[in-house]
C-alpha positions, 0 to 999 in steps of 0.5 A: 334344552335346559333340562338336558343341561341340568342332567349333564351338570348332575352327571358331572357332579356325580363324577366329582362325588365318586372321585372325592369319596373318602369312605365306601358308600359315603354319599347317597343320591336321589333324583326327583323331578316334578311338574304336577307332582314329585316323581322318582327318576332315581330313588335314593341310593349309594350307587352313583354310577346308576344315578349318573345314567339316570341323570342323563335322561332328564332332558327327555322328561317332557310333558306327557299331557296327563296331570295324573302322572308326575311329569304330566301337564299341569304347570309347576306345582311346588306345593305338591313336590316340596312337601312330598320331598320333606316326607321322603326324608325320614332321618336327619342326622349328623352324617357321622354314620350311615344310621345318621345321614346328613341330608342336603336338598338341591333344588334346581328351578326357574322358580316359575310356579303355575297352578294349572292342571291339564289332562288330554284324555278328558280335555280338561284344563283349569287354565294357565295360572302363573303365580309366585312360588311360596318360599315358606314351603321350604321352611319345614325342611330347614326347621328339621335341619335339612340344608336346602341349596337352590340353583336358580336358572333365570326365566327369560322374560317373554318378548312380544307377549301375546295377551290373547294367548292362554288368558294372557299367560305371557303377561302374567309370567313376565309380571312374576319374573322380577320376584323369583330371585327373592323368593328362591333366596328365601327358600334356600338355607343361608349361603346356599343360593346360586344362579346360572344360565349357560350350560357351563355355568350350570355345571360350575354352579352345581360343583360349587353347591356340592363343594359348599355342602361338603364344607358345611358337613365337615363343620357340623360333624 
């Protein structure tokens, strides 16, 4: 349900982007969900209409049970996805011309890291390993001049945790939740940390992220 709400919010953001373009092909957008690895739902393109269509499928990207695929079972691997995203962004410019793009990363997440891998074909499982995200993973992007905007969708504490489930996964998750907001604030560029829970709040927050990115781009051009 949260993935579907994010997809709807991205579609709304892209509608705003289309309506606010002052020059042709002003914006390029790519969508890169991740579980085990960073996947490519929609490669970077100036076709915002096609990006909108792709965003509508975010809610269907459920765990496939294969850790060899980007959307396969295996927790949430920030340590794989964020460096891959950094490598994907080859040019960091001022935004003054197509040859000098100014990149912004919108990271939408509940912030809960899990270092597990599971593959159904071999019935291989490392065991659930909830852990705190390493916010320094975002540092290489920011050091290159890439703005990292973070939207935190709070992870609700698990009620009535079952200590016998998956090596006390419930208890381990509850233990890391209090630190998640601080970690994501450290990951975000200054002034680019947002939080939202309901579908409408998620949409509003993504609109705010986009507006703030436009303001920052105008200030640095």
